C-alpha positions in Angstrom: 142.7 188.2 91.4 143.4 191.9 92.2 146.7 191.8 90.3 145.0 190.4 87.2 142.3 193.1 87.3 144.9 195.8 87.7 147.0 194.4 84.9 143.9 194.2 82.6 143.1 197.8 83.5 146.6 199.0 82.7 146.7 197.1 79.4 143.3 198.6 78.4 144.5 202.1 79.3 147.7 201.7 77.2 145.7 200.4 74.3 143.2 203.3 74.4 146.0 205.8 74.9 147.9 204.5 71.9 144.9 204.3 69.6 145.2 206.3 66.4 142.9 209.4 66.3 140.0 209.4 64.0 140.7 210.6 60.5 139.4 214.1 59.8 136.1 214.2 57.9 136.0 214.6 54.2 134.8 218.0 53.2 132.4 219.8 52.8 131.8 219.3 56.6 130.9 222.0 58.9 130.4 221.7 62.6 127.5 223.7 64.0 126.2 224.5 67.5 122.8 223.7 68.7 121.6 227.3 68.5 122.7 227.4 64.9 120.7 224.2 64.1 117.7 225.6 65.9 118.0 228.9 63.9 118.1 226.9 60.6 115.1 224.8 61.6 113.2 227.9 62.7 113.8 229.5 59.3 112.2 226.4 57.7 115.4 224.8 56.4 114.9 221.1 55.6 117.4 219.0 57.5 118.0 215.3 57.8 118.9 214.9 61.5 120.6 211.7 62.4 121.2 210.5 66.0 124.2 208.2 65.9 124.1 207.4 69.6 123.0 204.0 71.1 119.3 203.3 71.0 118.9 203.8 74.7 120.3 207.3 74.5 118.0 208.1 71.5 114.9 206.9 73.4 115.9 208.8 76.5 116.3 212.1 74.6 116.6 213.1 71.0 116.0 216.1 68.8 112.4 216.1 67.6 112.3 214.7 64.1 115.7 213.0 64.4 116.1 209.4 63.2 118.2 206.8 64.9 121.0 205.4 62.8 123.7 204.0 65.1 127.2 205.1 64.0 128.2 201.6 63.1 125.2 201.3 60.7 125.7 204.6 58.8 127.8 203.1 56.0 125.2 200.4 55.3 122.3 202.8 55.6 123.9 205.7 53.7 121.4 205.5 50.8 118.7 206.5 53.3 120.5 209.8 54.1 119.5 212.9 52.1 121.8 213.9 49.3 120.2 217.3 48.8 119.3 218.7 52.2 121.4 219.7 55.2 122.4 216.6 57.1 123.2 216.8 60.8 124.8 213.9 62.7 124.9 214.0 66.5 
């Protein structure tokens, strides 16, 4: 039993370690810090803020005005995302 668990843990570790890194995002993409987002919002910039975390995390704490679209659902729900405003995923 212990040996099987240890083997499973090693196999899982090897699989995770050998996983290919995520492809870089297509541009124009810009990474911003929380203080930069706050400054944009304080200046009245319209932003579509998308929380891509699991629902439990969204419910526990999210940016006011953010909507929950789990990462796995983004491709299917892309038409809901603004094409003209600043879009922030977190």
